[in-house]
N, C-alpha and C positions, 0 to 999 in steps of 0.2 A: 483858214476859211472852212466852214462846216460843209459836210458832204451835201446837205440840202441846198446850199447856195451855188453849187457848181453847175457848169454847163454839161448837158448830155446831148450828143449827136444822135439823131434817129434817121438813118437811111431808110427810105420807104415810109417816112412819117406822114405822107398824104394818104396812105392806104387805110383800109378798115381797121386793121390791127394797130398800125402805126399811130393813127389818130387817137386811139385809146391810151397808148403809152404817153403820148404828148400831153393829153388832158390830165392823166393821173399824175405825171411828173409835175405839172403846173399846180395841181391841188396840193402836192407835197412841198411846194415852195421852191422847186428846182427850176432850172432854166433850159427847157428842151429846145433843141434846134432841129426841126424836121428837114431832111435833105431830099430834094427831088433831082432826078437825073437830068431834068430839063435845066436846072440851075447849076448843078455840079455833077459831073459824071463820076460818081464815086466808085465805078467799076475800074477806073484808072488809078493805080496805086499812088502815083505822083500827086494827082489832084486831091485824093482823099487825105493824103499826109499833109498837104498844105492847109486844108480846112481844119484839120485837128490842131495843127500848130497855131493857126490864126485865131481860132476860138478859144484855145486853152482848155479844151474839153477834158473832163475828168473821167468820162465813161462814154461808151457807145452802145447803142441797142440797134442791132440789125433786124429791121422789119421787112426788108426788101426781099423779093423772091418772085417766083412765077407759079401761080396756082391754077391758072386757066379760068376763063369765063365762058358760059355760066357754071362750068364744072370742070373736073380734071380731064374730061374727054378732050378738051381743047389742047391739052398738053401733048396729045398724040399728033396734033397738027402743027405744033410750033416747038419742035424738039430742041432746036438750037437755042431759042430764047429760054426755054425751060432749063436746059442744062447750064446755061450761063448764069441764070439767076439763082438757081438752087444749089449748084455744086461749085462753079468757078468763083463766083462772087464771095462766098464765105472764105475761100482760100486767100483771095486778095485782101480781105479785111483782116484776116489772121496775120498775114505777113506785115501789114502796116502797123497794126496794134502791137504786135510783139517787138517790132523795130523801135517803136516809140514808148514801150512799156505801159501801154494803155489798157486797163481792164475793159472787158466788154461782154455783151450778152447776145446770143443768136437765137432767133425764134425758129425752131425746128418743128418737126411734126411727128405725131405717133403713128402716122399712116405708113410706117416702114415695117409694121407687123401685121400678121394675120393670125387670129385665134385667141386663146386664153392663156398662153404661156406654157412653158414646160411642165409646171406643176399645177396648172389650172387656176392659179391665183393672180394671173396677170403678168404681162412682161415687165421685167425689171430693167433698170438702166443698163445693167451689165449684160443683158441678153443681146446676142447678135441679131440684127434685122433679118426676118425671114420672108419679107415682102419687098424684095429688092432685086437688082440686076444679078447679084450673085446667088440669090435663092429665089429664082422666078417660079411661076410667072408673076408679074406685077404690073402696075400702071407705070407709064413713063415718069409721071409726077413722083410717085413713091420711090422709084429707082433713083431719081436725082436727089431727093431729100436724103436718102440713105448714103449716097455718095458724098453729100455735103457734110454729114456727120463723120464720115470716114476721113475726109480731108481735115477735119478739126480734131481728130484724135490726138491726145497729148498736148493740145494747145495750152499756152501759158496764160493764166488769169483770164479764163473764158468760161462763161455759163452757156450751156445749151439747154434751152427751155422747150420742152415738147408740148406743143398745142395739139388738141385732138377734137375735131368736129366742133368748132366754136358756136356758141349760142348766147343769147340773152333775151330780154323782154322787148326789144325794139324790132318791129317788123322790117326786115331788110333782106335783100336777095342773097347776101352771104351767110345770113343766120340759118343755122340748121333747122330751127323750129319753123322758120318761114318756108323753107324748102319742103318740109313735111306737109305743111298746110297747103302748098301750091301744087305739088305733084299729084297727078291723078292716080298713079299706081306706085306702090312702095315695095322695097325689098325688106323682108323681115330679117333682122340681124341684131346681135347684141354688141354694144359698143361702150367705150369710155367716151365722155364728152367733157369739154372745157367751157365753163361760163367765162365769157371773155373778160369782163371786168375783174373777176376773181383771179383769172390767169395773170393778168397784167399786174395786179397788186402783189400776188405771190412772187412773181418774177422780181419786181422792184424790192420787195421785202428781203429777198435773198441777197441782193446787192447791198442794200442799206445796212442790213444786219450782219453783213460779213460772213455769211455762211460759206462753206467750202466750195470752191469753184468745181465745175463738172456738169454732168448731165442730170436733169430733173424732169420727171414725168409730172407735168402740171395739169392734171385732170381732176375733176371733181371725184372724190372717192366713190367706188362702186361702179356699176355698169347698168345699162338700161336697154331694153329692146325697142324696136321701132313700134311694135304694136302697143307697148306700154306708153310710149310718147303720144300715140294717137288717142289712147284711152284718156290720158290726162288732158289732152286738148279738148276732147268732147266734154269733159267734166267741167273745165274751167273757162272755156271760151264759148261765146254765143255762136256756134257753128252747127249747121245741119248737113255739112258735107259728108258724102259717102266715100269712105276710104276702101281701097281694094289692094291686094297684095299679089305679087308675082308667086307662082307656085314653087319656083326654085331659083337659085342664082344663075343656073344655066339659061332659064327662060329670060331672066332679067338681062343677061349679056346678049342674048339673041335679039331681043325686042327693043331694048331701051338704052344700051350703053355700048361704047366702043372699046372699053378696057375693063379689066377686073377692078373691083373696089376692095380697099382694105377694110375689114371688119375685125376689130380687136379690143381687148381689154388690157389696160396698163395698170401696173402695180404702183401705188402711191406712197408706199411705206417710207421711202427715202425722203420725199418732200415733207411728210408729216413729222418725221423725226427731226428734220431741220427747222421745224416751226413754220413751214409754209402752208398755211391753213386754207382749205377750201371746203365748202359745204358738201354733204352727200349729194350725189348727182340728182336723185329724184327730188329732193327738197329744193334744189336750184331750179329744176325744170318747172315744178309746180309754182314756185314764186314768179318765174318768168311769165307763165301763162296768166297768173292772177294780176300781173301788172302790165299786161300786153298792150302795146300802143304803137302807133306809126313812128318810124325813125325820123320822119320830117318834123 
């Protein structure tokens, strides 16, 4: 049986990121099966193992986790759920997949870093997280995502795909560009971003093309500032909104947030060398604004 015809389990497949994986896998002629905890409690290793055996799945993509709504500040209020979804669950899936010999991929986050990396060229996959419980201060969300990667260190036949501030051309509350257009005041910062569809395609390409298992920063090459995103929005969208910025991160934390934010640049050399291609970040942002429309 060809890889394209096999079943892929997608825990968290009803979420924003999970739905994109399901759609992309269908477009590639595969058979994705989204898993909801309401239907199958995949946090229980026995139940997850039964589903894998019953479906004959050839791969698993973990899109489940706890991000907090409307933003990561909610994670400070729901720490047990955040810890379970982002750190404990990846460990459960690892044990089950390794026991059954099933290859799998885990959607992680680049929000475990702060800054531009040791050499100013962006954090590489081998750099230890510096926005984590071990290297604080950090948000509780970032701390749990770093723990999740720590739990997966040395995992057998496992991809760790780092998503970073996802966006696309569809106006939706989770879309970074929608947030920029919605917030009255913004924090000026430089960041790596991930175009969601390009992230999903690059992740699936890695599995289908049998690149080496391991950690991959799947962000659009380069970085962009908040003010540049605003400038591009004004240029390509019919908006007369007046944007304003906080004077400093300290003011932002004092007036608008409950926890520090990760602002960082990731190095994408490893992904590029593996053939996991994504457009330069500014090009992807411009294209998203040019094709901006309602997600509905």
